[in-house]
TORNUZA-66397 format. One record per residue (C-alpha): residue in one letter; x, y, z. Coordinates in nm, 2 decimals. Last residue first. Layout:
// residues N
NODE, resn, u, v, w
NODE, A, X, Y, Z
...
// end
This chain:
// residues 194
NODE, resn, u, v, w
NODE, V, 1.94, 1.46, 2.20
NODE, V, 1.60, 1.63, 2.05
NODE, V, 1.70, 1.97, 1.86
NODE, I, 1.39, 2.18, 1.79
NODE, G, 1.38, 2.32, 1.45
NODE, Y, 1.01, 2.37, 1.47
NODE, K, 0.89, 2.14, 1.18
NODE, I, 1.14, 1.88, 1.31
NODE, L, 0.90, 1.83, 1.61
NODE, L, 0.69, 1.50, 1.53
NODE, G, 0.99, 1.34, 1.39
NODE, K, 1.17, 1.41, 1.71
NODE, L, 0.89, 1.21, 1.92
NODE, G, 1.01, 0.88, 1.79
NODE, D, 1.23, 0.80, 2.06
NODE, A, 0.96, 0.85, 2.30
NODE, S, 0.75, 0.59, 2.10
NODE, F, 0.45, 0.73, 1.91
NODE, K, 0.08, 0.59, 1.94
NODE, A, -0.18, 0.78, 1.80
NODE, K, -0.47, 0.91, 2.02
NODE, K, -0.57, 1.22, 1.81
NODE, I, -0.30, 1.23, 1.53
NODE, N, -0.50, 1.44, 1.27
NODE, N, -0.28, 1.60, 1.03
NODE, S, -0.14, 1.96, 0.97
NODE, A, -0.09, 2.08, 1.32
NODE, P, 0.08, 1.77, 1.37
NODE, D, 0.32, 1.79, 1.12
NODE, L, 0.49, 1.47, 1.03
NODE, S, 0.84, 1.31, 0.99
NODE, Y, 0.91, 0.95, 0.99
NODE, N, 1.26, 0.79, 1.01
NODE, Y, 1.12, 0.52, 1.23
NODE, A, 0.82, 0.29, 1.31
NODE, T, 0.81, 0.08, 1.64
NODE, T, 0.56, 0.29, 1.80
NODE, F, 0.39, 0.43, 1.51
NODE, D, 0.04, 0.32, 1.59
NODE, A, -0.25, 0.50, 1.42
NODE, K, -0.54, 0.62, 1.71
NODE, A, -0.60, 0.89, 1.44
NODE, L, -0.38, 0.93, 1.16
NODE, N, -0.60, 1.13, 0.94
NODE, T, -0.38, 1.27, 0.70
NODE, T, -0.38, 1.65, 0.58
NODE, E, -0.02, 1.60, 0.46
NODE, F, 0.17, 1.31, 0.56
NODE, V, 0.45, 1.26, 0.32
NODE, T, 0.71, 0.96, 0.36
NODE, R, 1.06, 1.13, 0.35
NODE, L, 1.20, 0.81, 0.53
NODE, L, 0.92, 0.60, 0.66
NODE, D, 1.15, 0.27, 0.74
NODE, C, 0.84, 0.04, 0.90
NODE, D, 0.90, -0.16, 1.21
NODE, D, 0.51, -0.18, 1.28
NODE, F, 0.34, 0.08, 1.11
NODE, E, -0.03, 0.02, 1.22
NODE, A, -0.34, 0.17, 1.08
NODE, E, -0.60, 0.28, 1.34
NODE, R, -0.73, 0.59, 1.13
NODE, L, -0.52, 0.59, 0.80
NODE, D, -0.75, 0.78, 0.60
NODE, T, -0.54, 0.96, 0.32
NODE, N, -0.52, 1.32, 0.22
NODE, S, -0.17, 1.32, 0.14
NODE, F, -0.01, 0.98, 0.20
NODE, D, 0.27, 1.00, -0.02
NODE, V, 0.57, 0.74, 0.00
NODE, E, 0.93, 0.87, 0.00
NODE, R, 1.05, 0.57, 0.16
NODE, M, 0.85, 0.29, 0.27
NODE, K, 1.07, -0.02, 0.34
NODE, C, 0.81, -0.24, 0.54
NODE, D, 0.85, -0.45, 0.81
NODE, K, 0.50, -0.48, 0.86
NODE, F, 0.23, -0.20, 0.73
NODE, V, -0.15, -0.28, 0.84
NODE, T, -0.41, -0.10, 0.74
NODE, L, -0.70, -0.05, 0.99
NODE, R, -0.82, 0.27, 0.78
NODE, M, -0.70, 0.28, 0.44
NODE, P, -0.98, 0.51, 0.26
NODE, L, -0.77, 0.67, -0.02
NODE, S, -0.69, 1.02, -0.08
NODE, V, -0.32, 0.99, -0.21
NODE, F, -0.18, 0.64, -0.16
NODE, S, 0.10, 0.70, -0.38
NODE, A, 0.41, 0.48, -0.40
NODE, Y, 0.77, 0.65, -0.43
NODE, E, 0.90, 0.34, -0.26
NODE, L, 0.70, 0.06, -0.13
NODE, L, 0.93, -0.22, -0.03
NODE, C, 0.72, -0.49, 0.11
NODE, H, 0.80, -0.71, 0.43
NODE, D, 0.44, -0.75, 0.52
NODE, F, 0.17, -0.52, 0.35
NODE, K, -0.20, -0.56, 0.43
NODE, L, -0.49, -0.40, 0.22
NODE, A, -0.86, -0.33, 0.23
NODE, L, -1.05, -0.18, -0.02
NODE, L, -1.42, -0.21, 0.01
NODE, L, -1.47, 0.06, -0.27
NODE, K, -1.19, 0.26, -0.37
NODE, N, -1.13, 0.14, -0.68
NODE, C, -0.78, 0.17, -0.78
NODE, D, -0.61, 0.51, -0.92
NODE, H, -0.48, 0.62, -0.57
NODE, F, -0.26, 0.30, -0.57
NODE, D, 0.01, 0.47, -0.78
NODE, T, 0.33, 0.24, -0.78
NODE, G, 0.62, 0.42, -0.81
NODE, V, 0.85, 0.14, -0.68
NODE, M, 0.61, -0.17, -0.54
NODE, K, 0.82, -0.47, -0.48
NODE, C, 0.67, -0.75, -0.26
NODE, A, 0.80, -0.95, 0.04
NODE, E, 0.44, -1.00, 0.14
NODE, F, 0.12, -0.82, 0.00
NODE, H, -0.23, -0.94, 0.12
NODE, V, -0.53, -0.83, -0.04
NODE, D, -0.85, -0.80, 0.16
NODE, K, -1.05, -0.65, -0.16
NODE, L, -0.81, -0.49, -0.41
NODE, S, -1.04, -0.35, -0.70
NODE, T, -0.85, -0.21, -0.97
NODE, G, -1.02, 0.08, -1.12
NODE, G, -0.71, 0.21, -1.29
NODE, L, -0.45, 0.03, -1.14
NODE, K, -0.13, 0.04, -1.36
NODE, A, 0.17, -0.14, -1.24
NODE, N, 0.43, 0.11, -1.16
NODE, S, 0.64, -0.15, -0.97
NODE, W, 0.44, -0.44, -0.92
NODE, D, 0.70, -0.71, -0.86
NODE, C, 0.62, -1.05, -0.68
NODE, A, 0.75, -1.20, -0.38
NODE, V, 0.44, -1.33, -0.24
NODE, F, 0.10, -1.18, -0.37
NODE, R, -0.21, -1.30, -0.20
NODE, C, -0.57, -1.29, -0.31
NODE, S, -0.91, -1.23, -0.09
NODE, I, -1.10, -1.04, -0.37
NODE, F, -0.87, -0.89, -0.66
NODE, D, -1.08, -0.74, -0.94
NODE, V, -0.91, -0.62, -1.28
NODE, G, -1.03, -0.30, -1.39
NODE, S, -0.67, -0.16, -1.47
NODE, L, -0.44, -0.40, -1.43
NODE, D, -0.21, -0.27, -1.70
NODE, T, 0.15, -0.42, -1.62
NODE, D, 0.44, -0.17, -1.58
NODE, N, 0.59, -0.40, -1.31
NODE, F, 0.37, -0.74, -1.27
NODE, Q, 0.62, -1.01, -1.25
NODE, C, 0.54, -1.30, -1.07
NODE, N, 0.73, -1.47, -0.75
NODE, N, 0.42, -1.63, -0.59
NODE, F, 0.06, -1.53, -0.72
NODE, I, -0.18, -1.70, -0.48
NODE, C, -0.58, -1.70, -0.58
NODE, N, -0.87, -1.65, -0.31
NODE, D, -1.10, -1.48, -0.56
NODE, Y, -0.97, -1.35, -0.90
NODE, K, -1.21, -1.16, -1.11
NODE, G, -1.14, -1.07, -1.47
NODE, K, -0.91, -0.93, -1.69
NODE, P, -0.62, -1.15, -1.84
NODE, F, -0.25, -0.98, -1.75
NODE, G, -0.02, -0.87, -2.04
NODE, S, 0.19, -1.11, -2.23
NODE, T, 0.53, -0.87, -2.20
NODE, T, 0.54, -0.77, -1.83
NODE, Y, 0.29, -1.06, -1.70
NODE, D, 0.57, -1.29, -1.63
NODE, K, 0.44, -1.54, -1.42
NODE, G, 0.68, -1.76, -1.16
NODE, T, 0.41, -1.93, -0.98
NODE, Y, 0.03, -1.89, -1.00
NODE, T, -0.22, -2.06, -0.75
NODE, Q, -0.56, -2.10, -0.80
NODE, D, -0.86, -2.08, -0.57
NODE, E, -1.12, -1.92, -0.79
NODE, T, -1.10, -1.72, -1.17
NODE, M, -1.41, -1.55, -1.25
NODE, K, -1.46, -1.41, -1.59
NODE, N, -1.65, -1.06, -1.59
NODE, K, -1.40, -0.89, -1.79
NODE, N, -1.32, -1.18, -2.00
NODE, N, -1.51, -1.04, -2.31
NODE, I, -1.47, -1.28, -2.61
NODE, G, -1.42, -1.11, -2.92
NODE, M, -1.68, -1.09, -3.19
// end
């Protein structure tokens, strides 16, 4: 009979330069671990628990996240092209993104209140029906990012750019925008802001 590693706990470890694209990623729980320059692209991370972990310069493009727990996880300078976070475990989900490339990623219907995105390139990301109350988009490029029935109450867009969102189909109560960014709220109306 094979060993079930699903409940194996790994704590306080640092992994550098690991390529999980061919070897696969060992199932289990990872608490307070650091992953530096590791390859997770197209890797099945389903059912893995990451708690208080840090990923630095890792590639998570197209990673499979069915039931993956991401509790207090910090991504720094990571690449996440086509990553579907929608499938991850929603319980205690807490993420932070710093200097990341998030293109074609999906966060549909996730509870992401207070999430910080700092200096991220977030093109064509889908935030449909996502709870982004009090989220911060600090110096983020949001070109063609989708906000549809998204809760953006008290979200901070003051330094974000290239966004376009419809105030009529999103909750933007007390959200912060710079005067330069107001045109991103008016595109639907065909108004030219100069």
